[in-house]
KEKOLGU-873347 format. One record per residue (C-alpha): residue number from 0; x, y, z. Coordinates in nm, 3 decimals, decimal comma. Example, Ala and Ser with C-alpha at 12.3 -4.5 7.8 and 13.67 -1.06 7.14 Angstrom:
% residues 2
   pos      east     north        up
     0     1,230    -0,450     0,780
     1     1,367    -0,106     0,714
***
This chain:
% residues 494
   pos      east     north        up
     0   -21,144    -1,231    -9,949
     1   -21,226    -1,596   -10,013
     2   -20,918    -1,813   -10,052
     3   -21,020    -1,962   -10,393
     4   -21,049    -1,609   -10,531
     5   -20,714    -1,516   -10,379
     6   -20,556    -1,822   -10,536
     7   -20,706    -1,730   -10,874
     8   -20,554    -1,385   -10,842
     9   -20,220    -1,535   -10,741
    10   -20,225    -1,765   -11,042
    11   -20,318    -1,477   -11,272
    12   -20,030    -1,273   -11,131
    13   -19,788    -1,562   -11,186
    14   -19,921    -1,617   -11,537
    15   -19,859    -1,251   -11,621
    16   -19,505    -1,276   -11,487
    17   -19,444    -1,596   -11,683
    18   -19,578    -1,434   -12,001
    19   -19,322    -1,160   -11,959
    20   -19,047    -1,424   -11,958
    21   -19,157    -1,594   -12,282
    22   -18,887    -1,531   -12,545
    23   -19,098    -1,533   -12,867
    24   -19,328    -1,247   -12,762
    25   -19,252    -0,891   -12,868
    26   -19,132    -0,632   -12,621
    27   -19,471    -0,460   -12,605
    28   -19,656    -0,779   -12,512
    29   -19,395    -0,891   -12,260
    30   -19,373    -0,560   -12,077
    31   -19,752    -0,515   -12,080
    32   -19,794    -0,857   -11,915
    33   -19,526    -0,776   -11,659
    34   -19,678    -0,436   -11,581
    35   -20,018    -0,597   -11,520
    36   -19,862    -0,860   -11,291
    37   -19,661    -0,602   -11,096
    38   -19,973    -0,388   -11,045
    39   -20,176    -0,691   -10,933
    40   -19,915    -0,811   -10,680
    41   -19,970    -0,544   -10,407
    42   -20,348    -0,571   -10,454
    43   -20,325    -0,941   -10,366
    44   -20,110    -0,873   -10,059
    45   -20,353    -0,610    -9,931
    46   -20,654    -0,832   -10,001
    47   -20,495    -1,122    -9,814
    48   -20,425    -0,901    -9,510
    49   -20,752    -0,706    -9,536
    50   -20,884    -0,817    -9,198
    51   -20,559    -0,757    -9,010
    52   -20,531    -0,480    -8,753
    53   -20,262    -0,302    -8,953
    54   -20,473    -0,279    -9,270
    55   -20,775    -0,177    -9,060
    56   -20,575     0,113    -8,917
    57   -20,474     0,223    -9,266
    58   -20,834     0,201    -9,390
    59   -20,930     0,451    -9,123
    60   -20,675     0,700    -9,261
    61   -20,774     0,745    -9,628
    62   -20,584     1,072    -9,658
    63   -20,262     0,896    -9,561
    64   -20,328     0,620    -9,815
    65   -20,394     0,870   -10,092
    66   -20,082     1,067   -10,003
    67   -19,872     0,751   -10,001
    68   -20,011     0,640   -10,337
    69   -19,944     0,981   -10,491
    70   -19,590     0,988   -10,352
    71   -19,518     0,640   -10,486
    72   -19,660     0,729   -10,827
    73   -19,454     1,048   -10,842
    74   -19,135     0,861   -10,748
    75   -19,195     0,592   -11,010
    76   -19,273     0,856   -11,274
    77   -18,950     1,039   -11,190
    78   -18,751     0,718   -11,219
    79   -18,920     0,632   -11,548
    80   -18,835     0,977   -11,686
    81   -18,473     0,940   -11,576
    82   -18,439     0,593   -11,728
    83   -18,595     0,707   -12,056
    84   -18,343     0,990   -12,079
    85   -18,047     0,784   -11,953
    86   -18,110     0,414   -12,025
    87   -17,759     0,329   -11,907
    88   -17,855     0,424   -11,553
    89   -18,111     0,144   -11,514
    90   -17,883    -0,159   -11,468
    91   -17,652     0,006   -11,209
    92   -17,957     0,140   -11,024
    93   -18,112    -0,206   -11,008
    94   -17,788    -0,357   -10,878
    95   -17,748    -0,076   -10,625
    96   -18,098    -0,131   -10,484
    97   -18,075    -0,510   -10,447
    98   -17,923    -0,539   -10,097
    99   -18,160    -0,312    -9,908
   100   -18,466    -0,438    -9,724
   101   -18,714    -0,231    -9,525
   102   -18,911    -0,379    -9,230
   103   -19,285    -0,352    -9,297
   104   -19,572    -0,459    -9,072
   105   -19,817    -0,659    -9,287
   106   -20,054    -0,733    -9,002
   107   -19,912    -1,076    -8,926
   108   -19,565    -0,963    -8,821
   109   -19,280    -0,771    -8,978
   110   -19,150    -0,858    -9,323
   111   -18,822    -0,731    -9,463
   112   -18,914    -0,617    -9,813
   113   -18,697    -0,502   -10,102
   114   -18,883    -0,173   -10,134
   115   -18,597     0,024   -10,296
   116   -18,556    -0,249   -10,558
   117   -18,932    -0,262   -10,620
   118   -18,932     0,113   -10,683
   119   -18,648     0,093   -10,934
   120   -18,811    -0,206   -11,106
   121   -19,140    -0,015   -11,133
   122   -18,962     0,288   -11,278
   123   -18,767     0,075   -11,522
   124   -19,079    -0,118   -11,620
   125   -19,270     0,205   -11,687
   126   -18,982     0,337   -11,898
   127   -18,960     0,008   -12,087
   128   -19,334    -0,005   -12,149
   129   -19,327     0,347   -12,292
   130   -19,025     0,259   -12,501
   131   -19,181    -0,062   -12,626
   132   -19,478     0,132   -12,758
   133   -19,258     0,384   -12,937
   134   -18,958     0,182   -13,053
   135   -19,142    -0,132   -13,171
   136   -18,818    -0,329   -13,178
   137   -18,864    -0,700   -13,259
   138   -18,779    -0,955   -12,992
   139   -18,444    -1,130   -13,021
   140   -18,468    -1,469   -13,185
   141   -18,404    -1,755   -12,939
   142   -18,191    -1,928   -13,203
   143   -17,942    -1,643   -13,186
   144   -17,865    -1,745   -12,826
   145   -17,829    -2,116   -12,879
   146   -18,066    -2,390   -12,760
   147   -17,966    -2,362   -12,393
   148   -17,968    -1,986   -12,345
   149   -18,283    -1,955   -12,553
   150   -18,465    -2,189   -12,313
   151   -18,378    -2,003   -11,991
   152   -18,684    -1,778   -12,008
   153   -18,912    -2,076   -12,070
   154   -18,763    -2,266   -11,776
   155   -18,816    -1,973   -11,540
   156   -19,171    -1,922   -11,669
   157   -19,249    -2,288   -11,600
   158   -19,117    -2,259   -11,243
   159   -19,332    -1,951   -11,176
   160   -19,654    -2,104   -11,311
   161   -19,597    -2,437   -11,134
   162   -19,534    -2,264   -10,801
   163   -19,865    -2,078   -10,826
   164   -20,052    -2,393   -10,934
   165   -19,921    -2,593   -10,640
   166   -20,026    -2,320   -10,399
   167   -20,386    -2,431   -10,457
   168   -20,368    -2,714   -10,204
   169   -20,143    -2,555    -9,939
   170   -20,307    -2,529    -9,595
   171   -20,238    -2,153    -9,588
   172   -20,216    -1,956    -9,912
   173   -20,044    -1,653    -9,757
   174   -19,685    -1,776    -9,786
   175   -19,722    -1,871   -10,153
   176   -19,913    -1,553   -10,234
   177   -19,636    -1,346   -10,081
   178   -19,377    -1,555   -10,263
   179   -19,541    -1,470   -10,595
   180   -19,608    -1,105   -10,508
   181   -19,281    -1,017   -10,336
   182   -19,035    -1,230   -10,531
   183   -19,136    -1,418   -10,845
   184   -19,334    -1,137   -11,008
   185   -19,098    -0,843   -10,948
   186   -18,797    -1,062   -11,024
   187   -18,951    -1,166   -11,355
   188   -18,971    -0,795   -11,437
   189   -18,611    -0,755   -11,317
   190   -18,506    -1,036   -11,549
   191   -18,680    -0,876   -11,848
   192   -18,526    -0,536   -11,778
   193   -18,172    -0,667   -11,740
   194   -18,200    -0,900   -12,038
   195   -18,316    -0,600   -12,242
   196   -18,025    -0,380   -12,127
   197   -17,712    -0,310   -12,330
   198   -17,422    -0,488   -12,161
   199   -17,122    -0,304   -12,301
   200   -16,798    -0,222   -12,119
   201   -16,923     0,106   -11,960
   202   -17,233    -0,072   -11,822
   203   -17,028    -0,355   -11,675
   204   -16,776    -0,112   -11,529
   205   -17,057     0,086   -11,364
   206   -17,200    -0,230   -11,206
   207   -16,858    -0,328   -11,070
   208   -16,815     0,018   -10,919
   209   -17,158    -0,006   -10,755
   210   -17,077    -0,347   -10,605
   211   -16,740    -0,230   -10,471
   212   -16,873     0,098   -10,330
   213   -17,156    -0,076   -10,147
   214   -16,925    -0,353   -10,028
   215   -16,686    -0,100    -9,875
   216   -16,979     0,079    -9,709
   217   -17,094    -0,251    -9,560
   218   -16,738    -0,311    -9,444
   219   -16,725     0,023    -9,263
   220   -17,051    -0,043    -9,078
   221   -16,949    -0,400    -9,001
   222   -16,616    -0,295    -8,853
   223   -16,791    -0,039    -8,633
   224   -17,029    -0,311    -8,513
   225   -16,744    -0,549    -8,448
   226   -16,544    -0,288    -8,258
   227   -16,839    -0,173    -8,048
   228   -16,974    -0,530    -8,005
   229   -17,320    -0,396    -8,087
   230   -17,548    -0,460    -8,387
   231   -17,793    -0,221    -8,549
   232   -18,078    -0,473    -8,555
   233   -18,199    -0,836    -8,546
   234   -18,266    -0,949    -8,190
   235   -18,200    -1,313    -8,281
   236   -17,842    -1,244    -8,391
   237   -17,791    -1,011    -8,094
   238   -17,898    -1,288    -7,855
   239   -17,675    -1,534    -8,037
   240   -17,375    -1,307    -7,995
   241   -17,440    -1,291    -7,622
   242   -17,441    -1,671    -7,601
   243   -17,137    -1,741    -7,823
   244   -16,766    -1,687    -7,783
   245   -16,752    -1,517    -8,122
   246   -16,929    -1,203    -8,249
   247   -17,114    -1,204    -8,582
   248   -17,183    -0,881    -8,769
   249   -17,465    -0,813    -9,013
   250   -17,379    -0,454    -9,117
   251   -17,682    -0,303    -9,296
   252   -17,836    -0,647    -9,357
   253   -18,084    -0,831    -9,138
   254   -17,906    -1,164    -9,164
   255   -17,528    -1,223    -9,155
   256   -17,568    -1,505    -9,409
   257   -17,732    -1,276    -9,664
   258   -17,456    -1,021    -9,603
   259   -17,207    -1,301    -9,662
   260   -17,382    -1,395    -9,987
   261   -17,358    -1,040   -10,123
   262   -16,996    -1,013   -10,017
   263   -16,915    -1,344   -10,186
   264   -17,078    -1,225   -10,509
   265   -16,881    -0,901   -10,506
   266   -16,560    -1,086   -10,425
   267   -16,621    -1,324   -10,717
   268   -16,660    -1,028   -10,953
   269   -16,340    -0,876   -10,816
   270   -16,160    -1,208   -10,861
   271   -16,276    -1,207   -11,224
   272   -16,125    -0,862   -11,271
   273   -15,796    -0,990   -11,129
   274   -15,807    -1,297   -11,353
   275   -15,906    -1,132   -11,679
   276   -15,808    -0,765   -11,675
   277   -15,496    -0,661   -11,865
   278   -15,470    -0,331   -11,677
   279   -15,231    -0,343   -11,383
   280   -15,410    -0,064   -11,195
   281   -15,745    -0,244   -11,216
   282   -15,588    -0,569   -11,099
   283   -15,425    -0,406   -10,796
   284   -15,741    -0,218   -10,699
   285   -15,958    -0,529   -10,736
   286   -15,716    -0,741   -10,532
   287   -15,707    -0,480   -10,256
   288   -16,087    -0,456   -10,244
   289   -16,112    -0,837   -10,238
   290   -15,883    -0,849    -9,936
   291   -16,081    -0,583    -9,750
   292   -16,415    -0,754    -9,812
   293   -16,265    -1,085    -9,703
   294   -16,220    -0,932    -9,357
   295   -16,591    -0,857    -9,336
   296   -16,683    -1,202    -9,470
   297   -16,478    -1,363    -9,194
   298   -16,654    -1,174    -8,916
   299   -16,998    -1,263    -9,052
   300   -16,903    -1,625    -8,964
   301   -17,118    -1,739    -9,255
   302   -16,984    -2,084    -9,337
   303   -17,234    -2,119    -9,621
   304   -17,110    -1,799    -9,783
   305   -16,748    -1,906    -9,748
   306   -16,813    -2,243    -9,909
   307   -17,013    -2,078   -10,186
   308   -16,727    -1,835   -10,251
   309   -16,485    -2,125   -10,276
   310   -16,712    -2,291   -10,533
   311   -16,727    -1,970   -10,735
   312   -16,349    -1,925   -10,726
   313   -16,301    -2,284   -10,834
   314   -16,527    -2,232   -11,136
   315   -16,363    -1,901   -11,220
   316   -16,015    -2,050   -11,197
   317   -16,122    -2,346   -11,411
   318   -16,247    -2,117   -11,686
   319   -15,930    -1,909   -11,675
   320   -15,650    -2,158   -11,610
   321   -15,794    -2,510   -11,635
   322   -15,930    -2,756   -11,380
   323   -15,598    -2,880   -11,236
   324   -15,473    -2,536   -11,133
   325   -15,820    -2,444   -11,013
   326   -15,835    -2,742   -10,778
   327   -15,494    -2,660   -10,631
   328   -15,587    -2,297   -10,578
   329   -15,920    -2,386   -10,420
   330   -15,751    -2,622   -10,176
   331   -15,501    -2,357   -10,069
   332   -15,776    -2,097   -10,027
   333   -15,990    -2,337    -9,823
   334   -15,704    -2,405    -9,584
   335   -15,633    -2,035    -9,540
   336   -15,998    -1,950    -9,472
   337   -16,040    -2,242    -9,233
   338   -15,736    -2,129    -9,037
   339   -15,865    -1,772    -9,020
   340   -16,210    -1,879    -8,903
   341   -16,062    -2,111    -8,640
   342   -15,840    -1,828    -8,515
   343   -16,126    -1,581    -8,478
   344   -16,395    -1,823    -8,357
   345   -16,180    -2,019    -8,118
   346   -16,288    -2,345    -8,284
   347   -16,648    -2,324    -8,162
   348   -16,828    -2,218    -8,476
   349   -16,917    -2,522    -8,681
   350   -17,133    -2,727    -8,448
   351   -17,326    -2,433    -8,307
   352   -17,429    -2,295    -8,645
   353   -17,519    -2,615    -8,826
   354   -17,712    -2,825    -8,574
   355   -18,041    -2,640    -8,630
   356   -18,017    -2,673    -9,005
   357   -17,958    -3,046    -8,977
   358   -18,291    -3,074    -8,794
   359   -18,463    -2,871    -9,066
   360   -18,319    -3,100    -9,333
   361   -18,428    -3,417    -9,152
   362   -18,775    -3,280    -9,094
   363   -18,806    -3,159    -9,451
   364   -18,704    -3,498    -9,586
   365   -18,966    -3,665    -9,368
   366   -19,234    -3,425    -9,495
   367   -19,129    -3,498    -9,853
   368   -19,137    -3,873    -9,785
   369   -19,495    -3,845    -9,659
   370   -19,603    -3,638    -9,964
   371   -19,378    -3,772   -10,239
   372   -19,562    -3,673   -10,556
   373   -19,689    -3,318   -10,509
   374   -19,569    -3,210   -10,162
   375   -19,771    -3,012    -9,909
   376   -19,821    -2,715   -10,141
   377   -19,612    -2,414   -10,234
   378   -19,509    -2,208    -9,933
   379   -19,626    -2,478    -9,693
   380   -19,293    -2,588    -9,544
   381   -19,294    -2,365    -9,235
   382   -19,653    -2,441    -9,136
   383   -19,612    -2,817    -9,184
   384   -19,278    -2,826    -9,005
   385   -19,415    -2,624    -8,712
   386   -19,722    -2,846    -8,685
   387   -19,502    -3,156    -8,663
   388   -19,203    -3,043    -8,460
   389   -19,291    -2,720    -8,273
   390   -19,071    -2,682    -7,967
   391   -19,140    -2,331    -7,836
   392   -19,057    -1,966    -7,885
   393   -18,766    -1,893    -8,115
   394   -18,805    -2,228    -8,289
   395   -18,676    -2,212    -8,648
   396   -18,917    -2,350    -8,908
   397   -18,795    -2,192    -9,233
   398   -18,610    -2,435    -9,456
   399   -18,246    -2,356    -9,531
   400   -18,188    -2,610    -9,810
   401   -18,343    -2,541   -10,150
   402   -18,386    -2,901   -10,278
   403   -18,538    -3,006    -9,946
   404   -18,776    -2,710    -9,956
   405   -18,885    -2,795   -10,310
   406   -18,926    -3,165   -10,227
   407   -19,138    -3,092    -9,919
   408   -19,356    -2,825   -10,076
   409   -19,384    -2,942   -10,439
   410   -19,284    -3,308   -10,433
   411   -19,144    -3,497   -10,730
   412   -19,322    -3,261   -10,968
   413   -19,141    -2,961   -10,826
   414   -18,810    -3,144   -10,806
   415   -18,835    -3,231   -11,176
   416   -18,896    -2,864   -11,263
   417   -18,612    -2,757   -11,033
   418   -18,372    -3,007   -11,192
   419   -18,481    -2,899   -11,540
   420   -18,414    -2,535   -11,450
   421   -18,065    -2,621   -11,326
   422   -17,994    -2,828   -11,638
   423   -18,105    -2,551   -11,874
   424   -17,934    -2,266   -11,690
   425   -17,607    -2,448   -11,625
   426   -17,607    -2,573   -11,983
   427   -17,664    -2,221   -12,109
   428   -17,390    -2,072   -11,894
   429   -17,146    -2,347   -11,991
   430   -17,220    -2,291   -12,359
   431   -17,169    -1,917   -12,321
   432   -16,842    -1,968   -12,133
   433   -16,723    -2,246   -12,365
   434   -16,588    -2,446   -12,071
   435   -16,465    -2,801   -12,131
   436   -16,305    -3,058   -11,905
   437   -15,966    -2,990   -12,059
   438   -15,819    -2,651   -12,134
   439   -15,950    -2,302   -12,075
   440   -16,285    -2,154   -12,160
   441   -16,321    -1,992   -12,502
   442   -16,607    -1,759   -12,414
   443   -16,590    -1,399   -12,289
   444   -16,481    -1,308   -11,937
   445   -16,838    -1,197   -11,862
   446   -16,972    -1,546   -11,933
   447   -16,711    -1,704   -11,706
   448   -16,797    -1,457   -11,430
   449   -17,169    -1,528   -11,460
   450   -17,103    -1,902   -11,446
   451   -16,898    -1,855   -11,128
   452   -17,160    -1,636   -10,959
   453   -17,434    -1,882   -11,055
   454   -17,234    -2,167   -10,902
   455   -17,206    -1,954   -10,588
   456   -17,583    -1,906   -10,573
   457   -17,654    -2,276   -10,622
   458   -17,410    -2,377   -10,348
   459   -17,532    -2,106   -10,111
   460   -17,893    -2,218   -10,163
   461   -17,797    -2,564   -10,036
   462   -17,716    -2,412    -9,696
   463   -17,948    -2,111    -9,690
   464   -18,219    -2,171    -9,954
   465   -18,343    -1,842   -10,113
   466   -18,243    -1,944   -10,466
   467   -18,519    -1,790   -10,677
   468   -18,620    -1,553   -10,398
   469   -18,291    -1,368   -10,435
   470   -18,262    -1,108   -10,715
   471   -17,900    -1,207   -10,780
   472   -18,004    -1,539   -10,934
   473   -18,244    -1,369   -11,173
   474   -17,989    -1,102   -11,258
   475   -17,721    -1,355   -11,351
   476   -17,961    -1,544   -11,575
   477   -18,090    -1,224   -11,734
   478   -17,743    -1,109   -11,833
   479   -17,660    -1,458   -11,955
   480   -17,975    -1,461   -12,169
   481   -17,834    -1,166   -12,362
   482   -17,512    -1,354   -12,444
   483   -17,429    -1,578   -12,737
   484   -17,275    -1,925   -12,703
   485   -16,897    -1,946   -12,731
   486   -16,782    -2,063   -13,077
   487   -16,683    -2,427   -13,112
   488   -16,348    -2,526   -13,258
   489   -16,365    -2,526   -13,636
   490   -16,691    -2,329   -13,638
   491   -16,587    -1,967   -13,638
   492   -16,338    -1,989   -13,354
   493   -16,050    -1,904   -13,585
***
């Protein structure tokens, strides 16, 4: 297919996703737009790879294609039926599916896709679309959420549309097309589904149980890997383990750093249970689970994840006990983690794992300096970096620092949108948590937890990018969008 037509389809897909994020629209209009975008996304991917050998092989097996389509339709219909009968199942199912990626050959190499999550999103979207047609509930008024939280959907919609627009002048559209199809579009639907969910105590408890159960499963696999000194997959990490004095595990994940990110998120939620729960049994169980997952985090040797966890704990402690005690606790935790890492790694970790990223940052800054206003086009970092600095097989060209990626690909225009998104989302989370420089937060424990997890994602994206291409970011903002701002003193705070 001609690239201009592919770009038009990509923009239409992004526009549908952005429409689904617009707060003033009714549920029927939002979910109809999201359904259209989600249906268009795989069509674009297939059209882009139409001439590849893999797609050619599939075209020669129409019976297999029809069988696969029927199986997928049946699975989505079954999920939609289940979610219509038990709406409370949707949020835990979405959270449960988030970590798992399946390697798929798209014709240009393997891609690790969130197929289980896509299936649950499709089922939830079908259930929501049916419900929107029957229930006809009005959309929540943005004013009910305060000026910051009410603007979160608009900020995300602007990011999605801008990304697709700036793909028009990228040298190769494929990366941006896949970014829209595999991440921005399905995650916009994820956002709408979670923002539409009922976040009562049973729902939150179910999500915590899902996070803990999966974390302990990852721990079991990781300990087996560490004991056997053998990984399930990822040749790059396997080769790295052979060259280093330490051994990194990735459990059921492809990348140890993404495993570390999920562990840090779960540990932050557990820390919130310890900080806010008034039930001694819950506190003890959460503390024990936190300690067990900390073992797995240490043997991932993900420095980015450890630093992000420290940031999250600092924010959580500040909301619960004030900034002074939070700073003291964070310092003590940092020293303990540094000592543990030094003990396990033999002091050889830091330089070996950060030198490559420093080169990516320097190169990305140079690309941004040469294209200051609009960048090289959405998704164009890897191709531009490789063209300038290619050094041979195994050469890393994917950016690991979100602001540098945005600056190189989208220039000052993209950086402005990125900064606006951070301002709106952080402002919204702060208003929901009621955090001030002095004293404790006045908002609910959920708002404080979301603020801490969001801080974790921002910090982690500085060392491993994948900010809006991770479903956790969208999930945090979706739940926050359903909250109300914390009351101000003298205005209903009692």
